[in-house]
TIDRENMI-844803 format. One record per residue (C-alpha): residue number from 1; x, y, z; residue in one letter. Coordinates in nm, 4 decimals. Layout:
<rs>
{NUM; {X; Y; Z}; a}
...
</rs>
This chain:
<rs>
{1; {21.6163; 25.0928; 4.4220}; x}
{2; {21.5516; 24.7496; 4.4074}; x}
{3; {21.3533; 24.5846; 4.6642}; x}
{4; {21.3982; 24.2153; 4.7385}; x}
{5; {21.2571; 24.0100; 5.0665}; x}
{6; {21.4975; 23.7506; 5.2195}; x}
{7; {21.3870; 23.4707; 5.4414}; x}
{8; {21.5588; 23.2530; 5.6617}; x}
{9; {21.4382; 22.8788; 5.7157}; x}
{10; {21.3511; 22.9465; 6.0842}; x}
{11; {21.0684; 23.2254; 5.9127}; x}
{12; {21.2706; 23.5315; 5.9997}; x}
{13; {21.2347; 23.7493; 5.6983}; x}
{14; {21.3736; 24.0907; 5.6149}; x}
{15; {21.2672; 24.3431; 5.3411}; x}
{16; {21.5842; 24.5209; 5.1451}; x}
{17; {21.6478; 24.7874; 4.9598}; x}
{18; {21.9831; 24.8197; 4.7294}; x}
{19; {22.0560; 25.0231; 4.4273}; x}
{20; {21.9501; 24.8890; 4.0942}; x}
{21; {22.3281; 24.8577; 3.9940}; x}
{22; {22.4336; 24.6334; 4.3158}; x}
{23; {22.5593; 24.2709; 4.2326}; x}
{24; {22.5180; 23.9711; 4.4178}; x}
{25; {22.7850; 24.0160; 4.6794}; x}
{26; {22.6455; 24.3479; 4.7821}; x}
{27; {22.3060; 24.1840; 4.8155}; x}
{28; {22.4501; 23.9114; 5.0179}; x}
{29; {22.6461; 24.1511; 5.2676}; x}
{30; {22.3397; 24.3474; 5.3265}; x}
{31; {22.1359; 24.0517; 5.4114}; x}
{32; {22.4292; 23.9056; 5.6497}; x}
{33; {22.4343; 24.2541; 5.8150}; x}
{34; {22.0888; 24.2920; 5.8463}; x}
{35; {22.0009; 23.9297; 5.9891}; x}
{36; {22.3544; 23.9077; 6.1922}; x}
{37; {22.4906; 23.6371; 6.0399}; x}
{38; {22.7795; 23.5665; 5.8895}; x}
{39; {22.8141; 23.3284; 5.5746}; x}
{40; {22.4803; 23.3529; 5.4180}; x}
{41; {22.3634; 23.1889; 5.0839}; x}
{42; {22.1145; 23.3257; 4.8776}; x}
{43; {21.8808; 23.0722; 4.7045}; x}
{44; {21.6013; 23.2198; 4.4539}; x}
{45; {21.2486; 23.0488; 4.4766}; x}
{46; {21.3582; 22.8681; 4.1584}; x}
{47; {21.6324; 22.6813; 4.3788}; x}
{48; {21.8908; 22.8984; 4.1647}; x}
{49; {22.1903; 22.9592; 4.4029}; x}
{50; {22.3230; 23.2813; 4.3638}; x}
{51; {22.7154; 23.2058; 4.3875}; x}
{52; {22.8779; 23.4691; 4.1771}; x}
{53; {22.9219; 23.8024; 4.4163}; x}
{54; {23.0575; 24.0029; 4.0901}; x}
{55; {22.7317; 23.9202; 3.8898}; x}
{56; {22.5017; 24.1618; 3.8851}; x}
{57; {22.1645; 24.1115; 4.0128}; x}
{58; {22.0183; 24.1849; 3.6861}; x}
{59; {22.2185; 23.9405; 3.5321}; x}
{60; {22.1188; 23.6877; 3.8000}; x}
{61; {21.7583; 23.7628; 3.6876}; x}
{62; {21.6882; 23.9237; 4.0781}; x}
{63; {21.3661; 24.1405; 4.0008}; x}
{64; {21.1809; 24.4004; 4.2156}; x}
{65; {20.9709; 24.2125; 4.4791}; x}
{66; {21.1906; 23.8682; 4.4579}; x}
{67; {21.1428; 23.6243; 4.7489}; x}
{68; {21.4772; 23.4942; 4.8354}; x}
{69; {21.6177; 23.2417; 5.0839}; x}
{70; {21.8783; 23.3067; 5.3018}; x}
{71; {22.0505; 22.9746; 5.4260}; x}
{72; {22.3300; 22.9742; 5.6929}; x}
{73; {22.6479; 22.8105; 5.6558}; x}
{74; {22.8946; 22.6816; 5.9006}; x}
{75; {23.1896; 22.8816; 5.9211}; x}
{76; {23.5141; 22.7202; 5.9816}; x}
{77; {23.8778; 22.8018; 6.0975}; x}
{78; {24.2033; 22.6501; 5.9495}; x}
{79; {24.5639; 22.7389; 6.0784}; x}
{80; {24.9211; 22.6949; 5.9931}; x}
{81; {25.1460; 22.7191; 6.2727}; x}
{82; {25.1470; 23.0970; 6.2572}; x}
{83; {24.8208; 23.1926; 6.0916}; x}
{84; {24.4668; 23.1623; 6.0782}; x}
{85; {24.2262; 23.1254; 5.7641}; x}
{86; {23.8569; 23.1696; 5.8289}; x}
{87; {23.6116; 23.0640; 5.5402}; x}
{88; {23.2823; 22.8983; 5.5449}; x}
{89; {23.1759; 22.6076; 5.2535}; x}
{90; {23.0292; 22.7489; 4.9660}; x}
{91; {23.1295; 23.0969; 5.0595}; x}
{92; {23.3477; 23.2926; 4.8139}; x}
{93; {23.5588; 23.4554; 5.0556}; x}
{94; {23.8613; 23.3688; 5.2800}; x}
{95; {23.9939; 23.6063; 5.5659}; x}
{96; {24.3499; 23.5557; 5.6785}; x}
{97; {24.5448; 23.6689; 5.9508}; x}
{98; {24.8811; 23.6075; 6.1554}; x}
{99; {25.2283; 23.6088; 5.9851}; x}
{100; {25.2118; 23.6895; 5.6353}; x}
{101; {25.4825; 23.4336; 5.5328}; x}
{102; {25.2901; 23.1830; 5.7070}; x}
{103; {24.9500; 23.2204; 5.5202}; x}
{104; {24.8698; 23.5255; 5.7417}; x}
{105; {24.8631; 23.7469; 5.4124}; x}
{106; {24.6289; 23.6572; 5.0961}; x}
{107; {24.6463; 23.9928; 4.9253}; x}
{108; {24.8027; 23.8494; 4.6242}; x}
{109; {24.5328; 23.6309; 4.5713}; x}
{110; {24.3202; 23.6586; 4.2765}; x}
{111; {23.9722; 23.6925; 4.4816}; x}
{112; {23.7409; 23.6962; 4.1762}; x}
{113; {23.8379; 23.3305; 4.1065}; x}
{114; {23.7486; 23.2171; 4.4248}; x}
{115; {23.4105; 23.0545; 4.4056}; x}
{116; {23.2276; 22.8251; 4.6590}; x}
{117; {23.5005; 22.7151; 4.8913}; x}
{118; {23.4872; 22.3569; 5.0050}; x}
{119; {23.8026; 22.3028; 5.2292}; x}
{120; {24.0979; 22.4562; 5.3277}; x}
{121; {24.3957; 22.2303; 5.4329}; x}
{122; {24.7286; 22.3707; 5.5762}; x}
{123; {25.1231; 22.2910; 5.5770}; x}
{124; {25.3057; 22.4393; 5.8489}; x}
{125; {25.3344; 22.7661; 5.6938}; x}
{126; {25.0672; 22.7500; 5.3774}; x}
{127; {24.7301; 22.7384; 5.2849}; x}
{128; {24.5362; 22.5171; 4.9835}; x}
{129; {24.1660; 22.5890; 4.9340}; x}
{130; {23.9615; 22.3563; 4.7166}; x}
{131; {23.6791; 22.4981; 4.5404}; x}
{132; {23.3523; 22.3898; 4.4506}; x}
{133; {23.4944; 22.3349; 4.0312}; x}
{134; {23.7630; 22.1169; 4.1558}; x}
{135; {24.0126; 22.3704; 4.1322}; x}
{136; {24.2983; 22.4886; 4.3841}; x}
{137; {24.4133; 22.8313; 4.5327}; x}
{138; {24.7066; 22.8305; 4.7431}; x}
{139; {24.9069; 23.1294; 4.9380}; x}
{140; {25.1647; 23.1475; 5.2158}; x}
{141; {25.5143; 23.0185; 5.1991}; x}
{142; {25.5854; 22.9531; 4.8095}; x}
{143; {25.8607; 22.6913; 4.9303}; x}
{144; {25.5964; 22.4895; 5.1601}; x}
{145; {25.3046; 22.4804; 4.9486}; x}
{146; {25.1959; 22.8762; 4.8705}; x}
{147; {25.2861; 22.8290; 4.5277}; x}
{148; {25.1016; 22.5720; 4.2831}; x}
{149; {25.1709; 22.7563; 3.9719}; x}
{150; {25.4186; 22.4767; 3.8483}; x}
{151; {25.1138; 22.2188; 3.8892}; x}
{152; {24.8342; 22.4349; 3.8285}; x}
{153; {24.7227; 22.2934; 3.5202}; x}
{154; {24.7099; 21.9484; 3.6733}; x}
{155; {24.4856; 22.0807; 3.9660}; x}
{156; {24.1632; 22.0018; 3.7964}; x}
{157; {23.8613; 21.8016; 3.9521}; x}
{158; {24.0581; 21.7702; 4.2787}; x}
{159; {23.8607; 21.5504; 4.5472}; x}
{160; {24.0661; 21.5752; 4.8476}; x}
{161; {24.3566; 21.7580; 4.9869}; x}
{162; {24.6439; 21.6357; 5.2308}; x}
{163; {24.9261; 21.8176; 5.3701}; x}
{164; {25.2614; 21.7155; 5.5341}; x}
{165; {25.4883; 21.9477; 5.7086}; x}
{166; {25.6080; 22.1385; 5.3969}; x}
{167; {25.3889; 21.9840; 5.0929}; x}
{168; {25.0508; 21.9166; 4.9639}; x}
{169; {24.8968; 21.6545; 4.7945}; x}
{170; {24.5644; 21.6286; 4.6011}; x}
{171; {24.4015; 21.2978; 4.5001}; x}
{172; {24.1921; 21.4207; 4.1570}; x}
{173; {23.8826; 21.2604; 4.0304}; x}
{174; {24.0534; 21.0008; 3.7947}; x}
{175; {24.2298; 20.8953; 4.1255}; x}
{176; {24.5796; 21.0311; 4.0363}; x}
{177; {24.7243; 21.2280; 4.2655}; x}
{178; {24.9166; 21.5840; 4.1758}; x}
{179; {25.2013; 21.7293; 4.4597}; x}
{180; {25.3643; 22.0325; 4.5145}; x}
{181; {25.5785; 22.2387; 4.7777}; x}
{182; {25.8870; 22.0994; 4.9626}; x}
{183; {26.0102; 21.8281; 4.7572}; x}
{184; {26.1971; 21.6273; 5.0042}; x}
{185; {25.8365; 21.6124; 5.2187}; x}
{186; {25.6528; 21.4860; 4.9637}; x}
{187; {25.5883; 21.7672; 4.7188}; x}
{188; {25.7718; 21.5384; 4.4228}; x}
{189; {25.5777; 21.2497; 4.3548}; x}
{190; {25.7556; 21.1582; 4.0126}; x}
{191; {25.9297; 20.8466; 4.1155}; x}
{192; {25.5756; 20.6822; 4.2091}; x}
{193; {25.3536; 20.8788; 4.0008}; x}
{194; {25.2838; 20.5796; 3.7607}; x}
{195; {25.2109; 20.4015; 4.1130}; x}
{196; {24.9471; 20.6333; 4.2259}; x}
{197; {24.6447; 20.5503; 4.0138}; x}
{198; {24.3062; 20.5054; 4.1913}; x}
{199; {24.3986; 20.6507; 4.5236}; x}
{200; {24.1084; 20.6114; 4.7949}; x}
{201; {24.2555; 20.8036; 5.0821}; x}
{202; {24.6282; 20.9795; 5.1641}; x}
{203; {24.7780; 21.0035; 5.4944}; x}
{204; {25.0640; 21.2096; 5.6102}; x}
{205; {25.3534; 21.1830; 5.8407}; x}
{206; {25.5478; 21.5157; 5.8936}; x}
{207; {25.7580; 21.4174; 5.6032}; x}
{208; {25.6108; 21.1756; 5.4113}; x}
{209; {25.2569; 21.0770; 5.2327}; x}
{210; {25.1113; 20.7374; 5.2265}; x}
{211; {24.8256; 20.6372; 4.9585}; x}
{212; {24.5754; 20.3958; 5.0107}; x}
{213; {24.4734; 20.2715; 4.6733}; x}
{214; {24.1159; 20.1242; 4.5516}; x}
{215; {24.2661; 19.7513; 4.5569}; x}
{216; {24.4045; 19.8110; 4.9084}; x}
{217; {24.7936; 19.8091; 4.8350}; x}
{218; {24.9607; 20.1451; 4.9522}; x}
{219; {25.2287; 20.3806; 4.7937}; x}
{220; {25.4312; 20.6068; 4.9814}; x}
{221; {25.6833; 20.8630; 4.9158}; x}
{222; {25.8687; 21.1707; 5.0673}; x}
{223; {26.1729; 21.1581; 5.3013}; x}
{224; {26.2915; 20.8283; 5.2503}; x}
{225; {26.3994; 20.7750; 5.6307}; x}
{226; {26.0834; 20.9184; 5.7567}; x}
{227; {25.8191; 20.6685; 5.6165}; x}
{228; {25.8553; 20.7821; 5.2332}; x}
{229; {25.9855; 20.4535; 5.1488}; x}
{230; {25.8174; 20.1804; 5.2142}; x}
{231; {26.0221; 19.9026; 4.9884}; x}
{232; {26.1120; 19.6773; 5.2687}; x}
{233; {25.7520; 19.5940; 5.3917}; x}
{234; {25.5965; 19.6582; 5.0341}; x}
{235; {25.4902; 19.2676; 4.9786}; x}
{236; {25.3078; 19.2828; 5.3330}; x}
{237; {25.1216; 19.6197; 5.2344}; x}
{238; {24.8083; 19.4402; 5.1137}; x}
{239; {24.4289; 19.5043; 5.2084}; x}
{240; {24.5354; 19.8279; 5.4032}; x}
{241; {24.2474; 19.9447; 5.5816}; x}
{242; {24.3852; 20.2509; 5.7976}; x}
{243; {24.7244; 20.4197; 5.8152}; x}
{244; {24.8544; 20.6177; 6.1019}; x}
{245; {25.1702; 20.8026; 6.1698}; x}
{246; {25.4390; 20.9615; 6.4371}; x}
{247; {25.6814; 21.2145; 6.3479}; x}
{248; {25.8837; 20.9657; 6.1395}; x}
{249; {25.7059; 20.6383; 6.0642}; x}
{250; {25.3896; 20.4841; 5.9505}; x}
{251; {25.1784; 20.1875; 6.1062}; x}
{252; {24.8963; 20.0739; 5.8623}; x}
{253; {24.6337; 19.8675; 5.9979}; x}
{254; {24.5442; 19.5463; 5.7298}; x}
{255; {24.1708; 19.4075; 5.6955}; x}
{256; {24.3145; 19.0816; 5.9043}; x}
{257; {24.3660; 19.3284; 6.2058}; x}
{258; {24.7444; 19.2842; 6.1708}; x}
{259; {24.9926; 19.5627; 6.1713}; x}
{260; {25.2665; 19.6767; 5.9235}; x}
{261; {25.5109; 19.9783; 6.0498}; x}
{262; {25.8018; 20.1277; 5.8530}; x}
{263; {26.0044; 20.4235; 5.8946}; x}
{264; {26.2633; 20.5432; 6.1627}; x}
{265; {26.2919; 20.2488; 6.4093}; x}
{266; {26.3210; 20.4754; 6.7149}; x}
{267; {26.0210; 20.6703; 6.5588}; x}
{268; {25.7917; 20.3325; 6.5743}; x}
{269; {25.8997; 20.2034; 6.2334}; x}
{270; {25.9953; 19.8490; 6.4146}; x}
{271; {25.7249; 19.7032; 6.5574}; x}
{272; {25.8919; 19.3413; 6.5449}; x}
{273; {25.9382; 19.3187; 6.9057}; x}
{274; {25.5382; 19.3107; 6.9576}; x}
{275; {25.4492; 19.1746; 6.6133}; x}
{276; {25.2904; 18.8492; 6.7478}; x}
{277; {25.0487; 19.0600; 7.0056}; x}
{278; {24.8974; 19.3091; 6.7386}; x}
{279; {24.5771; 19.0708; 6.6660}; x}
{280; {24.2374; 19.2008; 6.5900}; x}
{281; {24.3865; 19.5673; 6.5636}; x}
{282; {24.0933; 19.8392; 6.6002}; x}
{283; {24.2761; 20.1841; 6.5930}; x}
{284; {24.5954; 20.3052; 6.6245}; x}
{285; {24.7626; 20.6397; 6.8314}; x}
{286; {25.1033; 20.8085; 6.7966}; x}
{287; {25.3315; 21.0277; 6.9817}; x}
{288; {25.5910; 21.1870; 6.8328}; x}
{289; {25.8219; 20.8779; 6.8393}; x}
{290; {25.5940; 20.5825; 6.9308}; x}
{291; {25.2686; 20.4110; 6.8601}; x}
{292; {24.9683; 20.2846; 7.0839}; x}
{293; {24.7471; 20.0292; 6.9231}; x}
{294; {24.4177; 19.9191; 7.0896}; x}
{295; {24.3020; 19.5750; 7.0050}; x}
{296; {23.9337; 19.4338; 6.9751}; x}
{297; {23.9401; 19.2935; 7.3352}; x}
{298; {24.0565; 19.6437; 7.4265}; x}
{299; {24.3554; 19.5697; 7.5465}; x}
{300; {24.6741; 19.8117; 7.4284}; x}
{301; {24.9995; 19.7275; 7.2335}; x}
{302; {25.2574; 20.0025; 7.2269}; x}
{303; {25.6145; 20.0063; 7.0480}; x}
{304; {25.8467; 20.2563; 6.9480}; x}
{305; {26.0571; 20.5048; 7.1656}; x}
{306; {25.9681; 20.3962; 7.5453}; x}
{307; {26.0298; 20.7468; 7.6506}; x}
{308; {25.7883; 20.8769; 7.4379}; x}
{309; {25.5194; 20.5600; 7.5198}; x}
{310; {25.6850; 20.2837; 7.3171}; x}
{311; {25.6462; 20.1006; 7.6503}; x}
{312; {25.3451; 20.0230; 7.8553}; x}
{313; {25.4487; 19.7171; 8.0489}; x}
{314; {25.4176; 19.9306; 8.3791}; x}
{315; {25.0360; 19.9767; 8.3177}; x}
{316; {24.9868; 19.6707; 8.1013}; x}
{317; {24.7428; 19.4961; 8.3644}; x}
{318; {24.5302; 19.8770; 8.3905}; x}
{319; {24.4816; 19.8579; 8.0156}; x}
{320; {24.1652; 19.7040; 7.9876}; x}
{321; {23.8727; 19.8072; 7.7961}; x}
{322; {24.0139; 20.0837; 7.6308}; x}
{323; {23.7715; 20.3244; 7.4438}; x}
{324; {23.9996; 20.5626; 7.3251}; x}
{325; {24.3518; 20.7165; 7.3298}; x}
{326; {24.5067; 21.0763; 7.3278}; x}
{327; {24.8646; 21.1779; 7.3061}; x}
{328; {25.0961; 21.4360; 7.4311}; x}
{329; {25.4379; 21.4838; 7.2154}; x}
{330; {25.6058; 21.1988; 7.4344}; x}
{331; {25.2900; 21.0355; 7.6292}; x}
{332; {24.9609; 20.8759; 7.6004}; x}
{333; {24.6436; 20.8685; 7.8162}; x}
{334; {24.3578; 20.5912; 7.7507}; x}
{335; {24.0255; 20.6345; 7.8430}; x}
{336; {23.8394; 20.2986; 7.9533}; x}
{337; {23.5214; 20.1959; 7.9346}; x}
{338; {23.3984; 20.2623; 8.2695}; x}
{339; {23.5338; 20.6180; 8.2572}; x}
{340; {23.8677; 20.6114; 8.4587}; x}
{341; {24.2152; 20.6877; 8.2827}; x}
{342; {24.5371; 20.4958; 8.2352}; x}
{343; {24.8650; 20.7304; 8.1512}; x}
{344; {25.2156; 20.6267; 8.0691}; x}
{345; {25.4925; 20.7839; 7.8617}; x}
{346; {25.7458; 21.0834; 7.9746}; x}
{347; {25.5917; 21.1643; 8.3072}; x}
{348; {25.7048; 21.5291; 8.2915}; x}
{349; {25.4469; 21.5445; 7.9759}; x}
{350; {25.1375; 21.3493; 8.1260}; x}
{351; {25.2589; 20.9732; 8.1104}; x}
{352; {25.2127; 20.9987; 8.5021}; x}
{353; {24.8553; 21.0348; 8.6161}; x}
{354; {24.9178; 20.9818; 8.9843}; x}
{355; {24.9821; 21.3412; 9.0682}; x}
{356; {24.5922; 21.3298; 9.0384}; x}
{357; {24.4103; 21.1986; 9.2837}; x}
{358; {24.2430; 20.8444; 9.1190}; x}
{359; {23.8878; 20.9735; 9.2463}; x}
{360; {23.8912; 21.2554; 9.0500}; x}
{361; {23.9667; 21.0599; 8.7147}; x}
{362; {23.6550; 20.8967; 8.7094}; x}
{363; {23.3736; 20.9338; 8.4217}; x}
{364; {23.6104; 21.0857; 8.1429}; x}
{365; {23.4297; 21.1983; 7.8784}; x}
{366; {23.6975; 21.3798; 7.6751}; x}
{367; {24.0807; 21.4500; 7.6969}; x}
{368; {24.2553; 21.6862; 7.5074}; x}
{369; {24.6665; 21.7221; 7.4701}; x}
{370; {24.8580; 22.0419; 7.4424}; x}
{371; {25.2585; 21.9263; 7.3756}; x}
{372; {25.3496; 21.8364; 7.7310}; x}
{373; {25.0037; 21.8209; 7.9528}; x}
{374; {24.6619; 21.6639; 7.9296}; x}
{375; {24.2996; 21.7933; 8.0005}; x}
{376; {24.0303; 21.5737; 8.0790}; x}
{377; {23.6726; 21.6653; 8.0658}; x}
{378; {23.4597; 21.4621; 8.3018}; x}
{379; {23.0922; 21.3858; 8.2708}; x}
{380; {23.0016; 21.6625; 8.5044}; x}
{381; {23.1499; 21.9175; 8.2754}; x}
{382; {23.4670; 21.9897; 8.5109}; x}
{383; {23.8299; 21.9289; 8.4115}; x}
{384; {24.1105; 21.7730; 8.5495}; x}
{385; {24.4524; 21.8188; 8.4454}; x}
{386; {24.7980; 21.7277; 8.4520}; x}
{387; {25.1734; 21.7086; 8.3090}; x}
{388; {25.4112; 21.9941; 8.2724}; x}
{389; {25.2369; 22.2968; 8.4417}; x}
{390; {25.4349; 22.5188; 8.1466}; x}
{391; {25.2306; 22.3586; 7.8776}; x}
{392; {24.8927; 22.3737; 8.0842}; x}
{393; {24.9248; 22.0877; 8.3581}; x}
{394; {24.8031; 22.2909; 8.6086}; x}
{395; {24.4918; 22.4973; 8.5919}; x}
{396; {24.4874; 22.6195; 8.9512}; x}
{397; {24.4286; 22.9854; 8.8502}; x}
{398; {24.1090; 22.8959; 8.6666}; x}
{399; {23.9907; 22.5972; 8.8433}; x}
{400; {23.6748; 22.7710; 8.9942}; x}
{401; {23.5687; 22.8584; 8.6194}; x}
{402; {23.5903; 22.4950; 8.5015}; x}
{403; {23.2220; 22.4052; 8.5562}; x}
{404; {22.9722; 22.3036; 8.2794}; x}
{405; {23.2838; 22.2605; 8.0188}; x}
{406; {23.1757; 22.1884; 7.6713}; x}
{407; {23.4952; 22.1946; 7.4478}; x}
{408; {23.8674; 22.2552; 7.4871}; x}
{409; {24.1311; 22.3470; 7.2696}; x}
{410; {24.4926; 22.3455; 7.2894}; x}
{411; {24.7874; 22.5645; 7.1438}; x}
{412; {25.1751; 22.3815; 7.2040}; x}
{413; {25.1419; 22.4994; 7.5463}; x}
{414; {24.8119; 22.6412; 7.6479}; x}
{415; {24.4106; 22.5160; 7.7095}; x}
{416; {24.1288; 22.7068; 7.5926}; x}
{417; {23.7837; 22.5574; 7.7308}; x}
{418; {23.4549; 22.6900; 7.5954}; x}
{419; {23.1964; 22.6742; 7.8880}; x}
{420; {22.8014; 22.5745; 7.8591}; x}
{421; {22.7450; 22.9860; 7.8535}; x}
{422; {22.9426; 23.0322; 7.5613}; x}
{423; {23.2305; 23.1879; 7.7601}; x}
{424; {23.5694; 23.1005; 7.7979}; x}
{425; {23.8472; 22.9957; 8.0396}; x}
{426; {24.2215; 22.9431; 7.9351}; x}
{427; {24.4867; 22.8402; 8.1407}; x}
{428; {24.8808; 22.7543; 8.0172}; x}
{429; {25.1530; 22.9699; 7.9188}; x}
{430; {25.0245; 23.3156; 7.9205}; x}
{431; {25.2037; 23.4108; 7.5695}; x}
{432; {25.0589; 23.1062; 7.3852}; x}
{433; {24.7131; 23.1620; 7.4474}; x}
{434; {24.6832; 23.0753; 7.8440}; x}
{435; {24.5702; 23.4165; 7.9113}; x}
{436; {24.2361; 23.5718; 7.7952}; x}
{437; {24.2304; 23.8982; 8.0242}; x}
{438; {24.2815; 24.1299; 7.7103}; x}
{439; {23.9831; 23.9907; 7.5342}; x}
{440; {23.7571; 23.8486; 7.8310}; x}
{441; {23.4973; 24.0841; 7.7520}; x}
{442; {23.4519; 23.9897; 7.4061}; x}
{443; {23.4230; 23.6224; 7.4385}; x}
{444; {23.0117; 23.5690; 7.4784}; x}
{445; {22.8521; 23.2853; 7.2961}; x}
{446; {23.1453; 23.1270; 7.1435}; x}
{447; {23.0973; 22.8367; 6.9362}; x}
{448; {23.4281; 22.6649; 6.8699}; x}
{449; {23.8117; 22.7630; 6.8744}; x}
{450; {24.0614; 22.6992; 6.6740}; x}
{451; {24.4704; 22.7313; 6.7446}; x}
{452; {24.8026; 22.7823; 6.5984}; x}
{453; {25.0891; 22.6646; 6.7887}; x}
{454; {25.0364; 22.9898; 7.0248}; x}
{455; {24.7523; 23.1658; 6.9512}; x}
{456; {24.3542; 23.0762; 6.9801}; x}
{457; {24.0620; 23.2058; 6.7762}; x}
{458; {23.7261; 23.1589; 6.8783}; x}
{459; {23.4386; 23.1877; 6.6720}; x}
{460; {23.1087; 23.3886; 6.8283}; x}
{461; {22.7199; 23.3185; 6.7537}; x}
{462; {22.7002; 23.6486; 6.5285}; x}
{463; {23.0057; 23.5188; 6.3304}; x}
{464; {23.2645; 23.7728; 6.4324}; x}
{465; {23.5981; 23.6250; 6.5875}; x}
{466; {23.8168; 23.7184; 6.8967}; x}
{467; {24.1706; 23.6078; 6.8604}; x}
{468; {24.4489; 23.5940; 7.1525}; x}
{469; {24.7921; 23.4910; 7.2461}; x}
{470; {25.1046; 23.5607; 7.0647}; x}
{471; {25.0222; 23.8175; 6.8069}; x}
{472; {25.3040; 23.6669; 6.5718}; x}
{473; {25.0861; 23.3597; 6.5970}; x}
{474; {24.7686; 23.4994; 6.4779}; x}
{475; {24.6958; 23.6451; 6.8586}; x}
{476; {24.5942; 23.9795; 6.7206}; x}
{477; {24.2989; 24.0335; 6.4458}; x}
{478; {24.2575; 24.3477; 6.5255}; x}
{479; {24.3170; 24.5071; 6.1900}; x}
{480; {24.0476; 24.2924; 5.9842}; x}
{481; {23.7639; 24.2725; 6.2379}; x}
{482; {23.5601; 24.4048; 6.0043}; x}
{483; {23.6250; 24.1981; 5.7096}; x}
{484; {23.6097; 23.8847; 5.9752}; x}
{485; {23.2423; 23.9561; 6.0594}; x}
{486; {23.0785; 23.8701; 5.7418}; x}
{487; {23.2404; 23.6290; 5.5188}; x}
</rs>
């Protein structure tokens, strides 16, 4: 047996014994279990990171009596529409669950190739993991980005990955871009390949990509009518600072604070009616079919489909000193500097907050949205909801529990709130995560919550995960509980 001492930065130390034939992965797994921590990175006294889990301890230079430092890394959860993926930055494992064809089954991956995961991105039904060496590993629906074999030789020195509904785009170290997945959704960038040089950032809509280049110009591709073709406004796209998207259009903020939009007019692709008002724009938010821009003076200009928030004339005088805007599928909610809130758009989906007593919407700190409802966290930690009850607009059943709320997450039709004591309260569609009764006893010391379309996954302090909601959307992780405990 080999004795090794592992110490956390907190000073907590464990003396561990492992067989001489053990590898780095065996020692790390034992360390994680001994400390009750998931995702530990082991570092030698000389500063060498033990990163290869299959390497023998002898080959790694670990000897009898060595002292190692265990560094706790943050565990993260990514999601497609119907599956979850659990990983930690720098870790060598990714654990998945949910529908297999939507990324819930990663068993076909060559796990011996996974080294130091840096990022996990998702389309609606596939995942792509960026590793520290700049390579990429994919799984899930092959037609929607889960199969990158045709471009694998190009996926080297990748810096960043972005995704539409059905395709991925990777920025390489030389500023070029490699794409794969659904061709009509941006998976085929061959027509603009020569233009994709010195790419700084990529923004995605559901059907198209928009790449900002180092010189401030912009290149688009994907479904042409949904923003993939920007030729009609290309001459205006200079000194682009930021890009935002609805379901079928893009809006770019330029360095001078003006805005250029393109794509389907009924989705916000035509801003000509308000163009003279779009001055000194600071930020843009989008519903499914409309945009709302916050100006430097705190006022708001909206355009696009009126039924989706594209007409804010009814509340124009109230939209002063706007700090932040949140959106459901078809309504906007703006938090003002004094903590009050103004909503507009589809009344059924949260566009009418008058159903809530105005005295309740005071000192609003954050707003979260499902497809058809809003939930506002107030300064005191209480919560106010409005919108379609079927989408979480009515929190009556858990209202007494919603005290000292720290964070709220949403599926398409339910909300889940983390309370200050680490417990969770959920409401909305019970089949989409609004009912935690089956797992309530397990929801203790919750650190974060992630969501698919119809299920939640809560990460606990000890690194374990509790899931609930529709099983076909990742709401049941019982089959892999042990795998999830120590990533």
